[in-house]
C-alpha positions in Angstrom: 44.2 -37.9 -10.0 40.7 -38.6 -10.2 40.6 -38.4 -14.2 43.4 -41.2 -14.2 41.6 -43.3 -11.7 38.4 -43.1 -13.8 40.1 -43.6 -17.3 42.2 -46.7 -15.8 39.1 -47.8 -14.2 40.5 -48.3 -10.8 39.2 -49.4 -7.6 39.4 -47.1 -4.7 37.9 -43.9 -5.9 36.8 -42.0 -2.7 34.4 -39.0 -3.1 32.2 -36.8 -0.8 29.1 -34.9 -1.7 27.7 -31.7 -0.6 24.5 -30.0 -1.4 24.9 -26.2 -2.2 23.1 -23.7 0.1 19.6 -22.9 -0.7 18.9 -20.2 -3.3 18.2 -16.8 -2.0 20.8 -17.3 1.1 22.5 -14.1 1.9 26.1 -13.9 0.3 28.0 -13.7 3.7 26.0 -16.4 5.0 26.9 -18.5 1.8 30.7 -17.9 2.4 30.2 -18.9 6.0 28.8 -22.1 4.8 31.2 -22.5 2.1 34.4 -21.8 4.6 33.1 -24.6 7.1 32.5 -27.1 4.4 36.1 -26.7 3.1 37.5 -26.9 6.5 35.7 -30.1 7.1 36.8 -31.5 3.8 40.4 -30.4 3.6 42.0 -33.4 5.4 39.8 -36.3 4.2 42.0 -37.2 1.4 39.2 -37.5 -1.2 39.7 -37.6 -4.9 36.6 -35.3 -5.8 33.9 -33.5 -4.5 30.4 -33.8 -5.5 28.1 -31.1 -5.8 24.5 -32.0 -6.1 22.0 -30.4 -8.4 18.5 -31.2 -6.6 15.1 -31.7 -8.0 11.8 -31.8 -6.6 10.7 -35.2 -7.0 7.0 -34.9 -6.1 6.1 -37.0 -9.6 8.0 -39.9 -7.9 5.9 -40.4 -4.8 2.7 -39.4 -3.4 4.0 -39.4 0.1 4.3 -36.0 1.8 8.1 -35.1 1.8 9.5 -35.1 5.4 11.5 -32.0 4.7 10.1 -29.3 2.5 11.9 -29.1 -1.2 14.1 -25.9 -1.4 15.8 -24.9 -4.6 19.6 -24.4 -4.1 22.4 -22.4 -5.5 23.6 -23.7 -9.0 26.3 -26.3 -8.1 28.6 -24.8 -10.9 28.2 -21.2 -9.5 28.8 -22.6 -6.0 31.9 -24.3 -6.8 33.4 -21.4 -8.9 32.4 -18.7 -6.6 32.8 -20.1 -3.3 34.9 -23.4 -3.4 37.8 -22.5 -5.8 40.3 -22.5 -2.7 39.3 -26.1 -2.2 41.8 -27.8 -4.8 40.3 -31.1 -5.7 38.2 -32.0 -8.8 34.5 -31.1 -8.5 32.0 -33.4 -9.9 28.9 -31.2 -10.8 25.4 -33.2 -10.8 23.2 -32.1 -13.7 19.4 -33.1 -13.5 19.3 -32.7 -17.3 15.7 -32.5 -17.7 15.7 -29.0 -15.8 17.9 -27.7 -18.9 17.1 -26.8 -22.4 19.5 -27.7 -25.2 20.8 -24.3 -25.5 21.5 -24.1 -21.6 23.2 -27.2 -21.2 25.2 -26.8 -24.4 26.6 -23.5 -23.0 27.6 -25.2 -19.9 29.3 -28.0 -21.9 31.3 -25.6 -24.0 32.3 -23.4 -21.0 36.0 -24.1 -19.9 37.0 -26.5 -22.9 40.4 -26.4 -22.2 40.1 -27.9 -18.6 39.2 -31.7 -17.4 35.7 -31.5 -16.0 33.6 -34.1 -14.4 29.7 -34.4 -14.1 27.2 -36.9 -13.4 24.1 -36.7 -15.6 20.8 -37.5 -13.7 17.5 -38.4 -15.7 13.8 -37.9 -14.6 12.8 -38.9 -11.1 9.7 -40.5 -12.6 8.2 -41.6 -16.2 5.5 -38.8 -15.8 8.1 -36.1 -15.0 8.0 -33.5 -17.7 11.7 -32.6 -19.1 13.0 -30.1 -21.4 16.1 -32.7 -22.1 16.3 -36.4 -21.7 19.6 -38.5 -20.8 20.3 -39.9 -24.2 20.2 -36.3 -26.0 22.4 -34.9 -22.9 24.8 -37.6 -23.4 24.9 -37.0 -27.3 25.4 -33.2 -26.6 28.5 -33.9 -24.2 30.3 -36.1 -26.6 29.7 -33.8 -29.5 30.6 -30.4 -27.7 33.1 -31.5 -25.0 35.5 -34.3 -25.1 37.0 -33.1 -21.9 34.1 -33.8 -19.7 34.2 -36.9 -17.9 30.5 -37.6 -17.1 29.0 -40.4 -15.2 25.3 -41.8 -14.2 23.6 -43.1 -11.5 22.8 -46.6 -10.4 19.8 -47.7 -8.2 20.4 -51.4 -6.6 16.8 -51.4 -5.5 15.6 -50.9 -8.9 17.5 -54.0 -9.9 15.5 -56.3 -7.4 12.2 -55.0 -9.1 13.2 -55.1 -12.8 16.2 -57.5 -12.9 18.0 -55.1 -15.6 19.8 -52.5 -13.8 23.2 -53.9 -15.3 21.6 -53.5 -18.8 20.7 -49.9 -18.2 24.4 -49.4 -17.2 25.9 -51.1 -20.2 23.7 -49.0 -22.5 24.8 -45.8 -20.7 28.4 -47.1 -20.9 28.1 -47.3 -24.6 26.3 -43.7 -24.6 29.8 -42.3 -23.0 29.4 -42.9 -19.0 32.8 -43.6 -17.6 31.6 -44.1 -14.0 28.6 -44.6 -11.9 27.3 -43.3 -8.2 24.8 -45.4 -6.5 21.8 -44.4 -4.5 22.7 -44.7 -0.7 23.2 -48.4 0.2 21.8 -49.8 3.2 20.7 -53.2 2.1 23.8 -55.1 0.8 21.8 -58.0 -1.1 20.5 -55.8 -3.9 23.7 -54.1 -4.6 25.6 -57.4 -4.7 22.9 -59.0 -7.0 23.4 -55.9 -9.3 27.0 -56.1 -9.1 27.1 -59.7 -9.8 24.9 -59.4 -13.0 27.1 -56.4 -14.2 30.2 -58.6 -13.7 29.0 -61.8 -15.5 27.3 -59.8 -18.3 30.4 -57.7 -18.9 32.6 -60.8 -18.8 30.5 -62.7 -21.0 30.4 -60.0 -23.8 34.0 -58.7 -23.3 32.7 -55.3 -22.0 35.5 -53.6 -19.7 33.8 -52.4 -16.4 33.7 -49.1 -15.3 34.0 -47.9 -11.6 31.0 -48.4 -9.4 31.0 -45.8 -6.7 28.8 -46.9 -3.7 27.2 -44.1 -1.7 27.0 -44.4 2.0 25.1 -41.7 4.5 24.9 -41.6 8.1 21.6 -41.8 9.8 21.3 -40.0 13.2 17.7 -39.5 14.0 14.2 -41.0 13.3 13.3 -37.9 11.0 16.6 -38.7 8.9 15.6 -42.3 8.6 12.0 -41.1 7.5 13.5 -38.9 4.8 16.1 -41.8 3.5 13.0 -43.9 3.0 11.1 -41.0 1.2 14.2 -40.8 -1.1 13.8 -44.5 -2.1 16.6 -46.0 -0.1 15.8 -49.4 0.7 16.2 -50.2 4.6 15.3 -53.9 5.6 12.4 -54.3 8.1 15.0 -55.7 10.7 17.4 -53.0 10.2 14.9 -50.4 10.6 14.0 -52.1 13.9 17.4 -52.0 15.1 17.9 -48.3 14.2 14.7 -47.3 15.7 15.5 -49.2 18.9 19.2 -48.3 19.1 20.5 -46.4 22.1 22.7 -44.6 19.5 21.3 -44.7 16.2 24.0 -42.6 14.7 26.8 -45.1 15.6 24.5 -47.9 14.7 24.2 -46.6 11.0 27.9 -45.8 10.5 29.0 -49.5 11.8 26.5 -50.8 9.3 27.9 -48.6 6.5 31.4 -49.5 7.3 30.2 -53.2 7.1 28.3 -52.7 4.0 31.1 -51.1 2.0 33.6 -53.8 3.3 31.5 -56.5 2.0 30.9 -54.8 -1.5 34.6 -53.8 -1.7 35.8 -57.5 -1.0 33.0 -58.7 -3.6 34.1 -56.4 -6.4 38.0 -57.1 -5.6 37.5 -60.8 -5.8 36.1 -60.5 -9.3 38.0 -57.3 -10.5 34.9 -55.0 -10.4 36.4 -51.5 -9.7 34.5 -50.3 -6.5 34.5 -46.9 -5.1 32.9 -44.9 -2.3 31.0 -41.6 -2.0 29.8 -40.2 1.3 27.3 -37.6 2.0 25.1 -36.4 4.9 21.4 -36.1 3.8 20.7 -34.2 6.8 22.0 -30.7 7.6 22.5 -31.4 11.6 25.9 -30.8 12.6 26.3 -34.1 14.2 25.3 -36.2 11.2 27.6 -34.0 8.9 30.7 -34.4 11.3 29.9 -38.3 11.4 29.9 -38.3 7.4 33.4 -36.9 7.8 34.6 -39.3 10.0 33.0 -42.1 8.0 35.1 -40.8 5.0 38.1 -41.1 6.9 37.3 -44.5 7.9 36.3 -45.8 4.5 39.8 -44.3 3.4 41.7 -46.5 5.8 39.6 -49.5 4.7 40.7 -48.7 1.1 44.3 -48.3 2.0 44.4 -51.8 3.9 42.5 -53.6 1.2 43.5 -52.1 -2.2 47.1 -52.9 -3.2 
């Protein structure tokens, strides 16, 4: 069970992530989309399903977004109304700055008798106006719903710039975060540097490490590559060159993702860091979505082989 793996701080948590359809989509079309998603996911043997709560990140970057921002159906509503036949835990992302205290409080107190899971996401930039900050969201969650297992986000690239991502994580653990999901990783070195500092800080300060779930996503086109870079995913120049000049950019990205995860999993197992994996497709192209499903199965096979 996902709850047990999180609370026992086990390696090998496997999660798949999806974004709900855009707001305003006709109900029959939404049903059709959800049926396809459930059909794809049902045989992946995952521990949980992430449902993203997206926000416009225009404050974070001045470059034009490669794909337009489209508001989506609320992930909680999508989960309850369209994915209830998928009997796996749902991890609801919450961009907490979008919500007022009353809104978030009402959501936290719904289904108090059930084990629930969430990832709280803060502002995309310091200049972004928010209605509620992360610290207040953590406090509300601890106060109003002890059965909500909430986590946070890590950004390995930020560790390269500020050298303090591990300290951010420790602070969030102290505020109740029980697991973390990374931004998509295409550069193994920043992720290793973060994990190393996380491990040694926790060891030296007698802090028990919580699961770190490494996010992977296929890249099947130059357009997807541009969008990934816009999202802030660090792609080394040599790798960008290889992808852009590959005869099969999608397979190249899949091979790289598998290699990256194996390196990070081995690194974590050696040190006792509970490493897991989440997979998504940032593109809505069928070929990239199907590749993400295959990648999920491949990662599961690696976990089964390496984690005893």
